[in-house]
C-alpha positions as a printed Julia matrix, in Angstrom:
305×3 Matrix{Float64}:
   1.44   39.57  -129.29
  -0.26   42.26  -127.2
  -2.48   43.09  -130.17
  -3.7    39.49  -130.37
  -4.43   39.47  -126.63
  -6.37   42.74  -126.91
  -8.38   41.35  -129.83
  -9.16   38.17  -127.91
 -10.71   40.09  -125.04
 -12.63   42.3   -127.49
 -14.18   39.19  -128.97
 -15.11   38.01  -125.49
 -16.9    41.32  -124.85
 -18.75   41.07  -128.17
 -19.77   37.5   -127.38
 -21.2    38.53  -124.02
 -22.92   41.74  -125.13
 -23.61   41.55  -128.9
 -23.49   37.92  -129.89
 -25.1    38.62  -133.27
 -21.86   40.45  -134.21
 -19.55   37.71  -132.91
 -17.21   36.29  -135.57
 -16.34   32.69  -134.73
 -13.61   32.31  -137.35
 -11.88   35.56  -136.35
 -11.99   34.56  -132.68
 -10.43   31.17  -133.39
  -7.72   32.71  -135.56
  -6.87   35.13  -132.75
  -6.78   32.35  -130.16
  -4.5    30.25  -132.37
  -2.34   33.27  -133.1
  -1.66   33.71  -129.38
  -0.95   30.01  -128.87
   1.44   29.94  -131.84
   4.06   32.06  -130.02
   4.17   30.02  -126.79
   7.1    27.88  -127.93
   9.1    30.95  -128.94
   8.51   32.52  -125.51
  10.4    29.62  -123.92
  13.57   31.33  -125.16
  12.39   34.95  -124.83
  11.99   35.02  -121.06
  11.69   38.79  -120.64
   9.01   38.89  -123.31
   7.21   35.97  -121.63
   7.11   37.83  -118.31
   5.8    40.94  -120.06
   3.05   39.0   -121.85
   2.13   37.22  -118.62
   1.6    40.54  -116.83
  -0.35   41.98  -119.74
  -2.69   38.98  -119.83
  -3.19   39.15  -116.06
  -4.28   42.79  -116.35
  -6.82   41.89  -119.04
  -8.13   38.87  -117.14
  -8.8    40.94  -114.01
 -11.0    43.45  -115.88
 -14.02   41.14  -115.83
 -15.22   38.1   -113.84
 -13.68   34.95  -115.23
 -17.07   33.26  -115.09
 -18.78   36.1   -116.94
 -19.58   33.68  -119.76
 -18.81   30.12  -120.74
 -16.61   31.35  -123.6
 -14.57   33.61  -121.3
 -14.01   30.84  -118.78
 -13.17   28.17  -121.37
 -10.85   30.25  -123.52
  -8.92   31.89  -120.68
  -8.57   28.83  -118.44
  -7.43   26.6   -121.32
  -5.18   29.15  -123.0
  -3.5    30.3   -119.8
  -2.91   26.68  -118.73
  -1.21   25.96  -122.05
   0.84   29.15  -121.55
   2.07   28.02  -118.14
   2.83   24.48  -119.38
   4.62   25.43  -122.6
   6.04   28.96  -122.17
   6.9    29.19  -118.47
  10.23   27.39  -118.07
  11.5    29.15  -114.96
   8.41   29.96  -112.89
   8.68   33.69  -113.63
   5.82   33.97  -116.12
   3.0    32.19  -114.33
   1.21   35.02  -112.55
  -1.84   34.93  -114.82
  -2.05   31.15  -114.46
  -1.76   31.35  -110.67
  -4.58   33.9   -110.58
  -6.87   31.73  -112.74
  -6.04   28.57  -110.81
  -6.84   30.37  -107.58
 -10.41   30.86  -108.79
 -10.91   27.14  -109.45
 -12.79   24.81  -107.15
 -10.29   22.12  -108.22
  -6.69   23.28  -108.48
  -5.19   20.46  -110.55
  -5.45   21.06  -114.28
  -6.67   17.71  -115.63
  -9.33   17.07  -112.96
 -10.54   20.66  -113.4
 -10.82   20.23  -117.15
 -12.57   16.87  -116.86
 -14.93   17.67  -113.99
 -15.78   21.28  -114.79
 -14.88   22.51  -118.28
 -15.94   19.43  -120.25
 -19.38   19.22  -118.55
 -19.72   22.96  -119.23
 -19.53   22.21  -122.95
 -22.46   19.82  -122.73
 -24.87   22.01  -120.79
 -28.05   22.94  -122.71
 -27.34   26.0   -124.86
 -23.59   25.91  -124.17
 -21.64   28.51  -126.16
 -24.92   29.8   -127.63
 -25.29   26.44  -129.41
 -22.22   27.27  -131.49
 -21.11   23.74  -132.45
 -17.88   24.94  -134.07
 -16.73   26.61  -130.86
 -17.82   23.61  -128.83
 -15.83   21.19  -130.96
 -12.78   23.46  -130.88
 -12.63   23.58  -127.08
 -13.31   19.87  -126.65
 -10.38   19.27  -129.0
  -8.18   21.71  -127.05
  -8.98   20.0   -123.75
  -8.28   16.61  -125.28
  -5.01   17.89  -126.75
  -3.89   19.26  -123.37
  -4.7    16.07  -121.45
  -2.98   13.93  -124.09
   0.14   16.09  -123.9
   0.41   16.87  -120.18
  -1.98   14.44  -118.48
  -2.75   10.76  -118.54
  -2.46    8.54  -121.6
  -5.52    7.06  -123.26
  -6.48    3.46  -122.66
  -6.22    2.0   -126.17
  -7.83   -1.24  -124.94
 -10.87    0.46  -123.39
 -13.88   -1.89  -123.47
 -17.46   -0.97  -124.43
 -18.51   -1.73  -120.84
 -15.94    0.71  -119.42
 -16.99    3.3   -121.98
 -20.66    2.86  -121.09
 -19.93    3.58  -117.42
 -18.63    7.08  -118.25
 -20.71   10.24  -118.07
 -21.95   11.68  -121.34
 -19.36   14.52  -121.49
 -16.52   12.11  -120.66
 -17.62    9.73  -123.42
 -17.15   12.43  -126.03
 -13.88   13.6   -124.48
 -12.64   10.01  -124.62
 -13.68    9.58  -128.25
 -12.06   12.91  -129.15
  -8.81   12.07  -127.36
  -8.64    8.69  -129.06
  -9.0    10.31  -132.48
  -6.11   12.66  -131.7
  -3.84    9.77  -130.7
  -5.02    6.82  -132.79
  -6.23    8.61  -135.93
  -9.55    9.11  -137.69
 -10.01    5.65  -139.24
 -10.8     3.72  -136.07
 -14.03    2.29  -137.49
 -11.93    0.24  -139.92
 -10.09   -1.43  -137.06
 -12.24   -4.43  -136.07
 -10.48   -4.6   -132.72
 -11.12   -0.97  -131.74
 -13.62    0.37  -129.25
 -15.12    2.51  -131.99
 -15.86   -0.5   -134.21
 -17.55   -2.4   -131.39
 -19.65    0.64  -130.45
 -20.86    0.85  -134.03
 -21.79   -2.84  -134.06
 -24.04   -2.44  -130.99
 -25.62    0.78  -132.36
 -24.2     2.84  -129.48
 -23.7     5.88  -131.71
 -27.33    5.9   -132.82
 -28.42    5.86  -129.18
 -26.02    8.66  -128.23
 -27.16   10.8   -131.16
 -30.78   10.61  -130.0
 -29.95   12.36  -126.72
 -29.39   15.83  -128.19
 -28.29   17.77  -131.26
 -24.75   18.33  -129.96
 -24.13   14.58  -129.68
 -25.46   14.11  -133.19
 -23.21   16.92  -134.45
 -20.05   15.32  -133.04
 -20.87   11.82  -134.26
 -21.8    13.11  -137.71
 -18.61   15.16  -137.96
 -16.57   12.12  -136.97
 -18.55   10.0   -139.48
 -19.57    7.54  -136.77
 -23.23    7.66  -137.79
 -24.49    5.58  -140.69
 -27.14    7.6   -142.47
 -29.45    5.78  -144.91
 -31.98    7.5   -147.16
 -35.69    6.59  -146.95
 -35.71    4.93  -150.37
 -32.58    2.96  -149.54
 -34.33    1.65  -146.43
 -37.41    0.73  -148.5
 -35.26   -1.04  -151.09
 -33.41   -2.87  -148.35
 -36.69   -4.0   -146.79
 -37.95   -5.44  -150.06
 -34.6    -7.1   -150.79
 -34.67   -8.78  -147.4
 -38.32   -9.77  -147.77
 -37.67  -11.12  -151.29
 -34.76  -13.2   -150.09
 -36.87  -14.68  -147.29
 -39.77  -15.48  -149.64
 -37.4   -17.05  -152.15
 -35.93  -19.19  -149.4
 -39.37  -20.3   -148.23
 -40.51  -21.4   -151.7
 -37.21  -23.06  -152.6
 -38.14  -26.19  -150.65
 -41.65  -27.62  -150.3
 -41.02  -29.22  -146.92
 -39.55  -26.03  -145.55
 -42.5   -24.11  -146.98
 -44.98  -26.36  -145.15
 -42.97  -26.03  -141.96
 -42.93  -22.23  -142.18
 -46.66  -21.83  -142.76
 -47.36  -24.19  -139.88
 -45.91  -21.58  -137.51
 -48.4   -19.11  -136.1
 -47.12  -15.75  -137.37
 -46.03  -16.95  -140.84
 -49.31  -18.83  -141.18
 -51.27  -15.67  -140.36
 -49.24  -13.79  -142.94
 -49.59  -16.49  -145.61
 -53.31  -17.01  -145.26
 -53.82  -13.29  -144.89
 -52.1   -12.77  -148.24
 -54.28  -15.5   -149.8
 -57.43  -13.76  -148.51
 -56.27  -10.39  -149.8
 -55.47  -11.88  -153.22
 -58.95  -13.44  -153.52
 -60.62  -10.19  -152.44
 -58.66   -8.31  -155.09
 -59.62  -10.91  -157.69
 -63.27  -10.64  -156.65
 -63.13   -6.91  -157.3
 -60.86   -6.77  -160.33
 -62.23   -9.7   -162.39
 -65.83   -8.39  -162.66
 -64.55   -4.88  -163.34
 -62.21   -6.13  -166.05
 -64.97   -8.26  -167.57
 -67.38   -5.3   -167.57
 -64.77   -3.11  -169.25
 -64.22   -5.82  -171.85
 -67.95   -6.18  -172.43
 -68.36   -2.41  -172.79
 -65.56   -2.31  -175.36
 -67.15   -5.1   -177.39
 -70.56   -3.47  -177.2
 -69.08   -0.23  -178.44
 -67.48   -2.02  -181.36
 -70.79   -3.67  -182.29
 -72.61   -0.35  -182.18
 -70.03    1.26  -184.44
 -70.24   -1.65  -186.86
 -74.05   -1.57  -186.95
 -73.99    2.19  -187.56
 -71.63    1.73  -190.49
 -73.79   -1.04  -191.94
 -76.96    1.07  -191.7
 -75.27    4.01  -193.36
 -74.0     1.78  -196.17
 -77.35    0.12  -196.82
 -79.08    3.47  -196.79
 -77.12    4.57  -199.81
């Protein structure tokens, strides 16, 4: 366990001083390796106290706010440690130290009002989307487990009133509790947000929003040619409907915009005919003239024999 803790702080140093050498996958494996033993430490109280002291020593070696990664990983991990491994109040020294540095002491309000907005600052976590998504998921997992329950009946209006970071935390928490197929549920918040194009609007704000919504498959992406084909299908259906009934056709072209379009098309067609008919006729005449010249040449050559 001590080895994992040492490695975690090494990765934090690399992140802060030589980010080009930072290994995201190795960092996440180390973080998860530490978390994996928390349940076992509930029974191994002496070991839990020892680990708590060891982590406190490491935490004190550098400012907790030295980087966004240091603050996020330590505050979240140490809060999980206190909530899951500390059963008797004897292994919470590291947590007490970290909480003492917070502007807000309570865990959930601190996560919601400080750590989540930190994830959505420009350039957060060196624009490492994988790290960003991991910590948003960890915060959501903690609040779901030790904080308030989600509101399964949340309305689009209530969702719209949230700040941008809280919107994504809410969507992430709902996926953890309700599953990943919420778009198929016609009564879900997610389905209604898709119907009013809320995801498209959110994605336009920044690349991080687009990343989350794409990963969650909440964005409907259509190729250029599919859009073109869809346009012509829709236009064809409308034209077919117009010409299917003479009275309806006369009514449509009596309206200003359709009339402009209809008569505009008629004008364009006649202009094209005015250009193409003479050109076609000239080409036809040239072909015939060429045939006559060939025939006359053959006749002269034959008679000359």
